[in-house]
C-alpha positions in Angstrom: -8.0 22.4 -20.5 -10.9 20.6 -18.9 -8.6 17.8 -17.7 -6.2 20.3 -16.0 -9.1 22.0 -14.1 -10.4 18.6 -12.9 -6.8 17.7 -11.8 -6.4 20.9 -9.9 -9.8 20.5 -8.2 -8.9 16.9 -7.2 -5.6 18.2 -5.8 -7.4 20.9 -3.8 -9.7 18.4 -2.2 -6.7 16.2 -1.4 -5.1 19.2 0.4 -8.3 19.8 2.4 -8.3 16.1 3.6 -4.6 16.4 4.7 -5.4 19.6 6.6 -8.3 18.0 8.4 -6.1 15.0 9.2 -3.5 17.3 11.0 -6.1 18.3 13.6 -6.0 15.0 15.7 -2.1 15.2 15.8 -2.3 18.8 16.8 -4.8 18.1 19.6 -2.6 15.2 20.9 0.5 17.4 21.2 -1.5 20.2 22.7 -2.9 17.9 25.4 0.7 16.8 26.2 2.0 20.4 26.3 4.3 19.7 23.3 5.2 22.8 21.3 4.8 20.7 18.1 1.1 21.5 18.2 1.8 25.0 16.9 3.5 23.5 13.8 0.5 21.3 13.1 -1.8 24.2 13.5 0.1 26.5 11.1 0.6 23.7 8.6 -3.2 22.8 8.7 -4.1 26.5 8.1 -1.6 26.8 5.2 -2.6 23.6 3.5 -6.3 24.3 3.9 -5.8 27.8 2.4 -4.1 26.5 -0.7 -6.6 23.7 -1.0 -9.5 26.1 -0.8 -7.9 28.4 -3.3 -7.5 25.6 -5.9 -11.1 24.5 -5.4 -12.5 28.0 -5.8 -10.3 28.8 -8.8 -11.7 25.7 -10.6 -15.2 25.8 -9.4 -16.8 26.9 -12.7 -14.2 25.3 -14.9 -13.9 21.9 -16.5 -17.4 20.8 -15.5 -18.7 20.3 -19.0 -17.4 18.9 -22.2 -14.5 17.0 -20.8 -12.4 16.6 -24.0 -14.8 14.2 -25.5 -13.6 13.4 -28.9 -14.8 11.0 -31.6 -12.8 8.1 -30.2 -15.2 7.6 -27.3 -15.4 8.4 -23.6 -12.6 6.1 -22.5 -9.8 8.0 -24.4 -11.4 11.3 -23.4 -11.5 10.5 -19.7 -8.1 8.8 -19.5 -6.0 12.0 -19.4 -8.0 13.8 -16.7 -8.0 10.7 -14.4 -4.3 10.2 -14.6 -3.5 13.9 -14.3 -5.8 14.1 -11.2 -4.2 11.0 -9.7 -0.6 12.3 -10.1 -1.3 15.9 -9.1 -3.2 14.7 -6.0 -0.3 12.4 -5.1 2.1 15.3 -5.4 -0.1 17.6 -3.3 -0.5 15.0 -0.6 3.2 14.3 -0.4 4.2 17.9 -0.2 1.6 18.9 2.4 2.2 15.7 4.5 5.9 16.4 4.7 5.5 19.9 6.2 5.2 18.8 9.9 8.5 16.8 9.5 10.3 19.8 8.0 9.1 22.5 10.4 8.6 20.4 13.5 11.0 19.6 16.3 12.5 16.8 14.2 13.7 19.4 11.7 14.1 17.0 8.9 15.8 18.0 5.7 13.4 18.2 2.7 14.7 15.0 1.2 14.2 13.1 4.5 10.8 14.7 5.1 9.6 13.8 1.6 10.9 10.2 2.0 9.1 9.9 5.3 5.8 11.3 4.0 5.9 9.1 0.9 6.7 6.0 2.9 3.7 6.5 5.1 1.2 7.6 2.4 2.1 4.7 0.2 1.7 2.4 3.3 5.3 1.2 2.8 6.0 2.1 6.5 9.8 2.7 6.1 11.2 5.5 8.2 14.3 7.7 8.3 14.0 8.1 12.1 16.5 5.8 14.0 14.4 6.0 17.2 10.7 6.4 17.1 10.6 6.9 20.8 12.3 10.3 20.3 9.3 11.6 18.4 6.5 13.5 20.0 3.1 11.8 20.4 1.7 14.1 17.7 4.3 13.0 15.1 3.7 9.3 16.0 0.0 9.8 15.5 0.7 11.7 12.3 2.6 8.8 10.9 -0.3 6.5 11.7 -2.9 8.8 10.2 -0.9 9.1 7.0 -0.8 5.3 6.7 -4.5 5.0 7.5 -5.3 7.6 4.8 -2.9 5.8 2.5 -5.0 2.6 3.1 -8.1 4.4 1.9 -6.2 5.7 -1.1 -5.1 2.1 -1.9 -8.7 0.9 -1.8 -9.8 3.7 -4.2 -7.0 2.8 -6.5 -7.5 -0.9 -6.5 -11.3 -0.9 -6.7 -12.1 2.1 -8.9 -9.2 3.8 -10.7 -6.8 1.0 -11.7 -9.6 -1.3 -13.0 -11.0 1.7 -15.0 -7.6 2.3 -16.4 -7.2 -1.5 -17.2 -3.7 -1.6 -15.5 -2.0 -5.0 -15.5 -5.2 -7.1 -15.8 -7.1 -5.1 -13.2 -10.0 -4.7 -15.5 -11.0 -8.2 -14.4 -12.0 -6.7 -11.0 -14.1 -3.8 -12.4 -17.2 -3.6 -10.2 -20.6 -3.1 -11.7 -21.7 -0.5 -9.1 -23.1 1.8 -11.7 -25.7 -0.7 -13.1 -29.4 0.1 -12.8 -31.5 3.2 -13.0 -29.7 5.3 -10.3 -25.9 4.8 -10.8 -24.9 7.8 -8.7 -26.8 6.6 -5.7 -25.5 3.1 -6.1 -21.9 4.3 -6.3 -22.3 6.5 -3.3 -23.9 3.7 -1.3 -21.1 1.3 -2.2 -18.4 3.8 -1.3 -20.0 4.7 2.0 -20.4 1.0 2.8 -16.8 0.3 1.9 -15.6 3.2 4.1 -17.8 2.0 6.9 -16.2 -1.4 6.7 -12.7 0.1 6.8 -13.5 2.3 9.8 -15.3 -0.6 11.6 -12.3 -2.9 11.1 -10.0 -0.2 12.4 -12.1 0.4 15.5 -12.5 -3.3 16.2 -8.7 -3.9 16.0 -8.2 -0.9 18.3 -10.6 -2.2 20.9 -9.1 -5.7 20.8 -5.5 -4.4 21.2 -6.6 -2.2 24.0 -8.3 -5.1 25.8 -5.2 -7.2 25.2 -2.9 -4.8 27.1 -2.0 -1.8 24.9 -2.7 1.8 26.0 -5.5 3.5 24.0 -3.0 5.7 22.2 -0.7 2.7 21.2 -3.8 0.6 20.2 -5.1 3.3 17.9 -1.8 3.8 16.1 -1.1 0.0 15.8 -4.7 -0.5 14.5 -4.3 2.1 11.8 -1.0 0.4 10.8 -2.5 -3.1 10.8 -5.6 -2.3 8.8 -3.8 -0.1 6.3 -0.9 -2.6 6.2 1.5 0.3 6.7 3.0 -1.1 10.0 2.6 2.1 12.1 4.0 1.6 15.6 5.1 3.7 18.6 8.2 1.6 19.5 11.5 0.9 17.9 11.0 -2.8 18.8 7.6 -2.9 17.0 5.3 -5.6 18.4 8.3 -7.0 20.2 7.8 -4.3 22.8 4.7 -6.3 24.0 5.6 -9.8 25.2 1.9 -10.8 24.9 0.7 -13.6 22.7 -2.8 -12.1 22.5 -1.5 -8.9 20.9 0.5 -10.9 18.3 -2.5 -13.1 17.4 -4.8 -10.0 17.0 -2.1 -8.4 14.8 -1.9 -11.5 12.6 -5.6 -11.8 12.2 -6.0 -8.1 11.5 -3.3 -8.2 8.8 -4.8 -11.2 7.2 -8.2 -9.5 6.9 -6.5 -6.3 5.5 -5.0 -8.4 2.7 -8.4 -9.8 1.6 -10.6 -8.1 -1.1 -12.7 -5.5 0.7 -15.6 -5.8 -1.7 -15.9 -9.5 -0.9 -15.6 -8.9 2.8 -18.3 -6.3 2.5 -20.6 -8.9 0.9 -19.6 -11.3 3.8 -20.7 -8.8 6.4 -24.2 -8.9 4.8 -24.4 -12.6 5.1 -23.1 -13.6 1.7 -20.0 -15.6 2.4 -20.0 -17.5 -0.9 -18.0 -14.9 -3.0 -15.3 -14.7 -0.4 -14.9 -18.4 0.4 -15.2 -19.4 -3.3 -12.8 -16.9 -4.7 -9.6 -18.5 -6.1 -7.5 -15.5 -5.3 -8.5 -15.7 -1.6 -7.7 -19.4 -1.5 -4.3 -18.8 -3.0 -3.6 -15.9 -0.6 -4.4 -18.0 2.4 -2.5 -21.0 1.0 0.6 -18.9 0.5 0.4 -17.6 4.1 0.0 -21.1 5.4 3.0 -22.5 3.4 5.1 -19.6 4.5 4.3 -20.0 8.2 4.9 -23.8 8.0 8.3 -23.3 6.3 9.5 -20.6 8.6 8.3 -22.3 11.7 10.0 -25.5 10.8 13.2 -23.6 10.2 13.0 -21.7 13.5 12.4 -24.8 15.5 15.2 -26.8 13.9 17.9 -24.1 13.5 17.1 -21.6 16.3 15.7 -24.1 18.9 12.4 -22.2 19.4 9.4 -23.9 20.8 6.3 -24.5 18.7 4.3 -21.7 20.3 7.1 -19.2 20.2 8.0 -20.1 16.6 4.4 -19.9 15.4 3.9 -16.4 16.9 7.2 -15.1 15.7 7.1 -16.5 12.2 3.4 -15.9 11.9 3.9 -12.2 12.4 6.9 -12.2 10.1 5.2 -14.0 7.3 1.8 -12.3 7.4 3.4 -8.8 7.8 5.8 -9.5 4.9 3.1 -10.7 2.5 0.8 -7.8 3.4 3.7 -5.3 3.5 3.1 -4.3 7.1 6.6 -4.8 8.4 5.8 -5.7 12.0 8.3 -7.9 13.9 8.4 -9.5 17.3 12.2 -9.9 17.5 13.9 -6.8 16.0 17.3 -8.1 17.0 16.9 -11.2 14.9 18.9 -10.8 11.7 17.2 -12.8 8.9 19.6 -14.4 6.6 20.0 -17.5 4.4 16.8 -19.5 3.8 14.4 -17.2 5.8 15.7 -14.1 4.0 15.0 -15.7 0.6 11.5 -16.7 1.7 10.7 -13.3 3.0 12.0 -11.6 -0.1 9.7 -13.7 -2.3 6.7 -13.2 0.0 7.1 -9.4 0.0 7.0 -9.4 -3.8 3.7 -11.4 -3.9 1.6 -9.0 -1.8 -2.1 -9.6 -0.9 -5.3 -9.7 -2.9 -6.6 -7.2 -5.5 -9.0 -4.9 -3.8 -7.1 -4.8 -0.5 -4.8 -2.2 1.1 -1.7 -4.2 0.3 1.0 -3.6 -2.4 3.1 -6.0 -4.4 2.3 -7.9 -7.6 -0.9 -9.2 -6.1 -1.9 -12.9 -5.8 -4.1 -12.9 -8.9 -1.1 -12.0 -11.1 1.0 -14.8 -9.5 -1.8 -17.2 -10.3 -1.9 -16.0 -13.9 1.8 -16.3 -14.4 1.9 -19.9 -13.0 -1.1 -20.8 -15.0 0.5 -19.4 -18.2 3.6 -21.4 -17.5 1.5 -24.6 -17.2 -0.3 -23.8 -20.5 3.0 -23.4 -22.3 4.3 -26.6 -20.9 1.2 -28.5 -22.0 1.5 -26.9 -25.5 5.2 -28.1 -25.6 4.3 -31.6 -24.5 1.2 -31.9 -26.8 1.7 -29.4 -29.6 -1.2 -30.8 -31.7 -3.8 -31.2 -29.0 -7.0 -29.1 -29.0 -8.0 -27.8 -25.6 -11.6 -26.6 -25.0 -12.2 -23.7 -22.6 -15.0 -23.5 -20.2 -14.9 -19.7 -20.1 -17.6 -17.7 -21.9 -15.3 -15.0 -23.2 -12.0 -16.6 -24.0 -10.7 -13.5 -26.0 -11.2 -11.2 -23.0 -9.6 -13.7 -20.7 -6.5 -14.0 -23.0 -6.3 -10.2 -23.3 -6.2 -9.9 -19.5 -3.5 -12.6 -19.4 -1.5 -10.5 -21.9 -1.8 -7.4 -19.8 -0.7 -9.3 -16.7 2.4 -10.8 -18.5 3.3 -7.3 -19.7 2.9 -5.8 -16.3 5.0 -8.5 -14.6 7.8 -7.9 -17.2 7.7 -4.1 -16.5 7.7 -4.7 -12.8 10.7 -7.0 -13.1 12.6 -4.6 -15.2 11.8 -1.8 -12.7 13.2 -4.0 -9.9 16.4 -4.7 -11.9 16.9 -1.1 -12.8 16.4 0.1 -9.2 18.7 -2.6 -7.8 21.4 -1.6 -10.3 21.0 2.1 -9.3 21.3 1.3 -5.6 24.3 -0.9 -6.2 26.0 1.8 -8.1 25.6 4.1 -5.1 27.7 1.6 -3.0 25.0 -0.4 -1.2 25.7 -4.0 -0.5 23.8 -6.6 -2.6 21.3 -7.7 0.1 20.5 -4.1 1.0 20.0 -3.1 -2.7 17.8 -6.1 -3.4 15.8 -5.7 -0.2 15.3 -1.9 -0.6 14.2 -2.4 -4.2 11.7 -5.1 -3.4 10.4 -3.2 -0.4 9.9 0.1 -2.3 8.2 -1.4 -5.4 6.0 -3.7 -3.3 5.3 -1.0 -0.6 6.6 -3.4 2.1 8.9 -2.5 5.0 11.3 -5.4 4.9 14.6 -4.7 6.5 17.5 -6.9 5.5 21.1 -6.1 4.9 23.8 -4.0 6.7 22.0 -0.6 6.1 18.4 -1.5 6.8 18.7 -3.7 9.8 16.6 -2.6 12.8 19.7 -1.2 14.4 19.9 1.2 11.4 17.3 2.3 9.0 16.7 4.2 5.8 18.1 7.4 7.4 21.6 5.8 6.8 21.1 5.7 3.0 22.6 8.4 0.7 20.2 11.1 -0.5 20.3 9.8 -4.0 19.2 6.4 -2.8 16.3 8.0 -0.8 15.1 9.8 -3.9 15.2 6.7 -6.0 13.4 4.6 -3.4 10.8 7.4 -2.8 10.0 7.5 -6.5 9.8 3.7 -6.6 7.3 3.7 -3.7 5.0 6.0 -5.6 5.1 4.2 -8.9 4.8 0.9 -7.0 1.6 2.1 -5.3 0.3 3.5 -8.6 1.3 0.2 -10.3 3.9 1.8 -12.6 1.9 2.2 -15.9 0.0 5.4 -15.0 3.3 7.1 -14.2 5.1 5.8 -17.3 2.4 7.0 -19.8 2.9 10.6 -18.6 6.3 10.5 -20.2 5.0 9.6 -23.6 4.1 12.1 -26.3 0.9 10.3 -27.1 -0.5 11.1 -23.7 -0.1 14.8 -24.2 -1.3 14.8 -27.8 -4.8 16.1 -28.3 
């Protein structure tokens, strides 16, 4: 039972965080004389009450003897970690959807849950056809949820998923517990990482404000940029601001958000070698460069855009697609043909491991292409002997096997989701786009249903439920969710 108590306590603290996050949105609506502030106040009190009750009920439970059997600490700790993760996710989603259900928007439960999930997972999709109809508090609430989701993504990518060895993520396990005082080292690292996240958010806010945004808009866009959730206050996204400086700031901010935060933390301390020498980072920047060049060339040739206009428009499109932010500068532009194929592929790739982005991650793409090259060499030279420069070849090959398995599961999930959406009557482009966007946590809108003149609110409820589930398992990288449905997981 220790694992259940730990999971309940983690869910309780998650509820307390959500309750605290409702306060800024409440204050914003109160300052604007919007009646929505009462909804935020009541929801914050309710969520805080249940969170405190769960914490107090498990205060003296599950603290010792955490199901440690003879198989070792890893097997003993696996169940509580996954249960805590899933129960916390459920608690966050339910509590985050309350302002949408009981507020002036009066969303149906399905729509409210979809909206909350889309923001918490930093997917950024929305069921609202017009963001301008929302109160300032709800707009800020969407930005706060995305910003919290970005911190959640960092915790997953840096601590939990490497610990669970999901899809080759064990390669990125950080040795923050080495030395004589592991607790202090871990706390110092977490605080430093949080400080970097906050500093980056404040810096982007200040730059956007100086470039021409209002303080309110700059704050929400900065939270969307750093979390790669794409929060905005306008239906036309960044296209509302016909200012090149704002677009450049957004591009640079999204690029930074897609880099590994531990390596950026080292760079802030003067050690740039790990960041500049990391192969994943070089691949990430190379993919962005190739995407911008291809899209810019297409825009200049087929749409007659000038070099500056094409670079800004396609730079925002490519960078926001790779990082999953979903920002655009020309919402009326319907991507089709070659640009649509490029954007679909880029949204699948995602950013670097240890960032706030979703998707497969660049290191897995590198591993897949490298494995293809190894197999081609083996076919061409079947009797050759190749020496490895790696110190632990067995561990390296085990990570490759995990990555190949994860890519296969990811692909099958995409196929199953596309089939399901197609069975509901969605056109092919919409089904493919929605499937890629949900699993990669990227707000890419292609197709008749998802164009910027429409939105996810036009989809059937069954499609919303399927996509909401896909957004959650995509952010959790599928495997921690799948193992819960096995009998082995629940067997003591």
